C-alpha positions as CSV (number, residue, x, y, z in Angstrom):
1,M,140.9,41.5,86.4
2,T,140.2,45.2,86.1
3,I,137.0,46.2,84.2
4,Q,137.8,48.7,81.6
5,A,134.9,51.2,80.8
6,R,134.7,52.1,77.1
7,Q,134.4,55.8,76.8
8,M,131.7,57.6,74.8
9,L,132.0,60.9,76.6
10,V,129.7,63.9,76.4
11,S,131.2,66.8,74.5
12,P,132.5,69.5,77.0
13,G,130.3,71.9,75.0
14,K,127.3,70.1,76.6
15,Y,128.6,70.3,80.2
16,P,126.1,73.1,80.9
17,I,123.3,70.6,80.2
18,K,124.8,67.3,81.2
19,G,127.7,67.9,83.6
20,R,127.2,71.3,84.9
21,Y,129.6,71.3,87.9
22,A,133.1,70.1,88.7
23,M,132.6,67.3,91.2
24,T,134.5,65.5,93.9
25,A,132.4,62.4,94.3
26,E,131.4,61.0,97.7
27,Y,128.9,58.3,96.7
28,I,127.9,55.9,94.0
29,T,124.2,55.7,93.0
30,F,122.7,52.4,91.7
31,H,120.0,52.7,89.0
32,N,117.9,50.5,86.8
33,T,117.3,51.9,83.3
34,A,113.6,50.7,83.2
35,N,114.0,49.8,79.5
36,D,115.8,47.1,77.4
37,A,118.5,49.1,75.6
38,S,122.2,48.2,75.6
39,A,124.8,50.2,77.4
40,N,126.0,51.6,74.1
41,N,122.6,52.7,73.2
42,E,121.9,54.2,76.6
43,I,125.0,56.3,76.6
44,S,124.6,57.3,72.9
45,Y,121.0,58.5,73.6
46,M,122.1,60.4,76.7
47,R,125.0,62.2,75.1
48,N,123.2,63.1,71.9
49,N,120.0,64.6,73.2
50,N,119.5,68.0,74.9
51,E,117.7,66.8,78.0
52,T,119.3,67.5,81.4
53,V,119.1,63.8,82.4
54,S,122.6,62.4,82.5
55,Y,124.7,59.7,84.3
56,H,128.3,58.5,84.3
57,F,128.1,54.8,83.4
58,A,125.8,52.3,81.8
59,V,126.4,48.6,82.3
60,D,124.9,45.7,80.3
61,D,125.7,42.0,80.1
62,K,128.8,42.5,78.1
63,E,130.4,45.9,78.9
64,V,130.6,49.1,80.9
65,V,130.3,52.3,78.8
66,Q,131.2,55.7,80.3
67,G,129.3,58.9,79.2
68,L,130.6,61.5,81.7
69,P,133.9,61.9,83.5
70,T,133.6,61.1,87.2
71,N,134.8,64.6,88.1
72,R,131.7,66.2,86.6
73,S,128.3,66.2,88.3
74,A,125.3,64.6,86.5
75,F,121.5,64.9,86.7
76,H,120.5,61.3,87.7
77,C,119.1,61.4,91.2
78,G,116.1,63.8,91.0
79,D,117.1,65.7,94.1
80,G,117.6,69.1,92.3
81,E,120.5,71.0,90.9
82,Y,122.2,71.3,94.3
83,G,121.1,67.9,95.8
84,T,123.8,65.7,97.2
85,G,122.8,62.8,94.9
86,N,123.2,64.9,91.7
87,R,126.2,66.9,92.9
88,K,128.2,64.3,94.9
89,S,127.5,60.9,93.4
90,I,128.6,58.7,90.5
91,G,125.6,57.4,88.6
92,V,125.6,53.7,87.4
93,E,122.7,52.6,85.2
94,V,122.1,48.8,85.0
95,C,120.6,47.9,81.6
96,Y,117.8,45.5,80.6
97,S,115.8,45.9,83.8
98,K,112.4,46.3,82.0
99,S,112.2,42.7,80.9
100,G,114.7,41.2,83.3
101,G,115.8,37.6,82.6
102,E,119.3,36.3,81.9
103,R,120.6,39.5,80.2
104,Y,119.6,41.6,83.2
105,R,121.1,39.1,85.7
106,K,124.4,39.3,83.8
107,A,124.3,43.1,83.6
108,E,123.6,43.4,87.3
109,A,126.5,41.0,88.1
110,L,128.9,43.0,86.0
111,A,127.6,46.2,87.6
112,I,128.2,44.8,91.1
113,K,131.8,44.0,90.2
114,F,132.4,47.4,88.6
115,I,130.9,49.3,91.5
116,A,133.2,47.3,93.9
117,Q,136.1,48.3,91.7
118,L,135.1,52.0,91.9
119,L,134.9,51.7,95.7
120,K,138.3,50.0,95.9
121,E,139.9,52.7,93.7
122,R,138.6,55.4,96.1
123,G,139.3,53.6,99.3
124,W,135.5,53.6,100.1
125,G,133.3,51.0,101.9
126,V,130.0,49.7,100.6
127,E,128.1,52.3,102.8
128,R,129.0,54.8,100.0
129,V,126.6,53.0,97.6
130,K,123.1,54.4,97.5
131,K,120.0,53.4,95.6
132,H,118.3,56.2,93.6
133,Q,115.3,56.0,95.9
134,E,117.4,57.3,98.8
135,W,118.0,60.7,97.2
136,S,114.5,61.6,95.9
137,G,112.1,58.8,96.7
138,K,111.8,57.6,93.1
139,Y,111.1,53.9,92.8
140,C,114.5,53.0,91.4
141,P,116.2,50.6,91.0
142,H,112.7,49.3,90.2
143,R,113.6,45.6,89.5
144,V,115.8,45.3,92.6
145,L,113.0,46.9,94.7
146,D,110.3,44.8,93.2
147,E,112.2,41.7,94.0
148,G,113.2,42.9,97.5
149,R,116.9,42.4,96.9
150,W,118.6,45.7,97.8
151,D,120.3,44.2,100.8
152,E,121.3,41.3,98.7
153,V,122.9,43.6,96.1
154,K,124.8,45.6,98.7
155,T,126.0,42.3,100.3
156,A,127.2,41.1,96.9
157,I,129.1,44.4,96.3
158,A,130.7,44.1,99.8
159,A,131.8,40.6,98.9
160,E,133.4,41.7,95.7
161,L,135.1,44.6,97.4
162,K,136.5,42.3,100.1
163,A,137.8,40.0,97.3
164,L,139.6,43.0,95.9
165,G,141.1,43.8,99.3
166,G,139.0,46.9,99.8
167,K,137.6,48.6,102.8
168,S,135.2,46.8,105.1
169,T,131.7,48.4,105.7
170,T,131.5,51.1,108.3
171,P,129.0,50.1,111.0
172,N,125.9,52.3,111.8
173,P,126.6,55.0,114.4
174,T,123.6,53.9,116.3
175,N,122.7,50.6,118.1
176,P,121.6,48.1,115.4
177,T,119.5,46.0,117.7
178,A,115.8,46.6,117.1
179,S,113.0,45.8,119.5
180,S,109.5,47.1,120.3
181,P,109.5,50.6,121.9
182,S,109.0,50.4,125.6
183,T,108.9,54.0,126.9
184,S,108.4,57.4,125.4
185,S,108.8,61.1,126.2
186,A,106.6,63.8,124.7
187,V,108.6,66.5,122.9
188,S,107.7,69.9,121.5
189,G,110.2,71.4,119.1
190,S,112.2,70.8,115.9
191,L,115.3,68.8,115.0
192,K,118.5,69.4,112.9
193,S,121.2,67.0,112.1
194,K,124.8,67.8,113.2
195,V,126.3,65.6,110.6
196,N,126.0,64.7,106.9
197,D,124.1,61.6,105.7
198,L,122.3,60.9,108.9
199,R,119.8,58.1,108.3
200,F,116.1,58.2,109.2
201,Y,113.7,55.3,109.3
202,S,110.1,54.4,108.3
203,K,109.4,53.0,111.8
204,P,111.1,52.6,115.2
205,S,114.1,50.5,114.0
206,W,117.8,50.4,113.4
207,E,117.5,48.0,110.4
208,D,119.0,48.9,107.0
209,K,115.8,47.7,105.3
210,D,113.8,50.4,107.2
211,V,116.0,53.3,106.1
212,V,114.0,55.7,103.9
213,G,116.5,58.5,103.5
214,T,119.2,60.7,104.9
215,V,119.6,64.3,106.1
216,N,122.7,66.5,105.9
217,K,124.2,68.8,108.5
218,G,121.9,71.7,109.3
219,I,118.9,69.9,107.8
220,G,116.2,68.1,109.8
221,F,112.5,68.0,110.6
222,P,110.2,70.8,111.7
223,T,108.3,68.7,114.2
224,V,109.4,66.3,116.9
225,V,106.5,64.3,118.2
226,E,108.1,62.1,120.9
227,K,111.2,60.3,122.0
228,V,111.0,56.5,121.9
229,K,113.2,53.7,123.1
230,V,114.3,51.3,120.4
231,G,116.4,48.4,121.7
232,S,118.9,49.9,124.1
233,A,119.0,53.3,122.4
234,Y,116.5,56.1,121.6
235,Q,114.9,57.6,118.5
236,Y,112.8,60.7,117.9
237,K,109.5,60.3,116.2
238,V,109.5,63.3,113.8
239,K,107.3,64.7,111.0
240,N,108.3,66.5,107.9
241,S,106.7,69.7,106.4
242,K,104.0,67.5,104.7
243,G,103.1,65.6,107.9
244,A,104.8,62.3,107.0
245,T,106.2,60.5,110.1
246,Y,109.7,59.1,110.4
247,Y,112.2,58.0,113.1
248,I,115.7,59.3,113.6
249,T,118.4,58.8,116.3
250,A,118.0,60.8,119.5
251,S,121.7,60.9,120.3
252,D,122.9,64.4,121.0
253,K,126.1,63.5,119.2
254,Y,124.2,63.5,115.9
255,V,121.1,65.8,116.4
256,D,120.1,69.1,118.0
257,V,116.6,69.4,119.3
258,T,114.9,72.7,120.2
259,G,112.1,72.6,122.7
260,S,111.3,70.9,126.0
261,V,110.9,67.2,126.8
262,K,108.1,65.9,129.0
263,T,108.4,62.5,130.5
264,S,105.6,60.1,129.6
265,T,105.1,56.4,130.6
266,S,102.8,55.6,127.6
267,A,104.3,53.5,124.9
268,P,103.7,54.3,121.2
269,K,101.1,52.1,119.6
270,T,101.9,50.0,116.6
271,T,99.3,49.1,114.0
272,S,99.0,46.5,111.3
273,T,97.7,47.1,107.8
274,S,97.3,43.5,107.0
275,S,94.0,41.6,107.4
276,S,93.6,38.2,108.9
277,S,93.0,35.2,106.8
278,S,89.4,34.9,108.1
279,S,88.5,37.7,105.6
280,N,90.6,36.3,102.8
281,K,89.0,33.6,100.7
282,S,91.3,31.9,98.2
283,V,90.0,32.0,94.6
284,G,93.1,30.3,93.1
285,K,96.8,30.4,92.9
286,I,99.6,32.2,91.0
287,K,103.1,31.0,90.2
288,I,105.9,33.6,90.7
289,V,107.5,34.5,87.3
290,G,109.7,37.2,85.8
291,V,112.0,37.8,88.8
292,S,115.6,37.0,89.4
293,S,115.1,35.3,92.8
294,A,111.9,36.3,94.5
295,A,108.9,38.6,94.3
296,I,108.3,41.0,97.1
297,V,105.0,40.9,99.1
298,M,103.7,44.4,100.0
299,D,101.3,45.5,102.7
300,K,99.2,47.6,100.2
301,P,98.8,47.8,96.4
302,D,101.2,50.7,95.8
303,R,104.8,49.9,95.2
304,N,105.9,53.5,95.8
305,S,104.7,53.8,99.3
306,S,104.1,50.2,100.6
307,K,106.1,48.3,103.2
308,N,107.7,44.9,102.4
309,I,106.2,42.1,104.5
310,G,108.0,39.2,102.8
311,T,109.0,37.5,99.6
312,V,108.0,34.5,97.5
313,K,110.7,32.6,95.6
314,L,110.8,32.4,91.8
315,G,108.7,29.3,90.7
316,S,106.8,29.0,94.0
317,T,103.0,29.2,94.1
318,I,100.8,31.3,96.5
319,S,97.1,31.5,97.0
320,I,95.3,34.7,95.8
321,S,92.0,36.3,97.0
322,G,91.7,38.4,93.9
323,S,93.4,41.2,92.0
324,V,93.3,45.0,92.2
325,K,94.4,48.0,90.1
326,G,96.2,49.7,93.0
327,K,98.7,52.5,92.3
328,N,102.0,53.1,90.4
329,N,101.9,49.9,88.4
330,S,100.2,49.5,85.0
331,K,100.0,45.8,85.6
332,G,98.1,46.1,88.8
333,Y,98.5,43.8,91.8
334,W,97.6,40.2,92.9
335,E,96.0,40.2,96.3
336,V,97.6,37.2,98.0
337,I,97.3,35.3,101.2
338,Y,100.7,35.5,102.8
339,S,101.4,33.9,106.2
340,G,97.6,34.0,106.9
341,K,97.4,37.7,106.1
342,R,96.5,39.8,103.1
343,G,99.4,41.1,100.9
344,Y,100.0,42.3,97.4
345,I,102.4,41.2,94.6
346,S,103.0,43.2,91.4
347,G,100.9,41.8,88.6
348,Q,103.8,41.2,86.2
349,F,105.4,38.8,88.7
350,G,102.5,36.3,89.0
351,S,101.0,33.9,86.5
352,K,97.6,32.4,87.4
353,I,97.5,28.6,87.4
């Protein structure tokens, strides 16, 4: 059954603030609202204020409400006035994410069905769905990220799309098999993408979970550190202008590199940020609460820049070695002992027992 969005559209007189440009959408961006307002209230607030923040749809447990036409741009991705997220994507806000619970689960389920419908209508595959974080690095959709369920959400959208008879997912252009790097070549130069939406990774990997962003044609990285073998293909280890390190395909079909390449037999070193259990003494246990399915275990107490090292299911218990304030979470973090190593779980998702 087709999901009908109830329209509460922004006045065209406010387009210079809320929907500045005509748009031919290329993506759909998934958001969490980070509060507990209904879809009606989300759209009502957005359309009546004079802030530039705007989005196309809000979804709660009962309905989908539309605030902007899908042929107008919106300011919902934080990547600037001319960023691809703001200029080329349809923003879908999922309500009730602050407190979670049954209302949120129903809102997310309805949003998944609605996004699949939008994809089907446009002849798109699920690869067109992005999380807010991919455009600007903002920790959104926060509840989905906290629970480590982004892959699960995309799989659910793909399943709904398949049920509607929609397009199957387009595979990655690079070899998806990941393994430890075995050889490397030193490189001196810079890199630019030959295509739009070329993915780059947090570590040598072809896995979706390690994707941290995309670059468009003509955009790239000012520094290429080395060329590493990942599985049966190669990636470049690169740095951005702030010195952060990433990995991107080395295929000349997708990237241009300036500078010379020197062969080296040394393999890049890998490091672990987790401590062994010998330095972790249990001081008690927590029970996982407040999540839809599982709490994510992080390698450091900073949900904006940590890596996921595992999950603990709702209702399960886990030993703790203490708690820390950490960064980017007012509730702090539980320091847990996960698979014999130190990890961190957001404070709101653990109840001491």
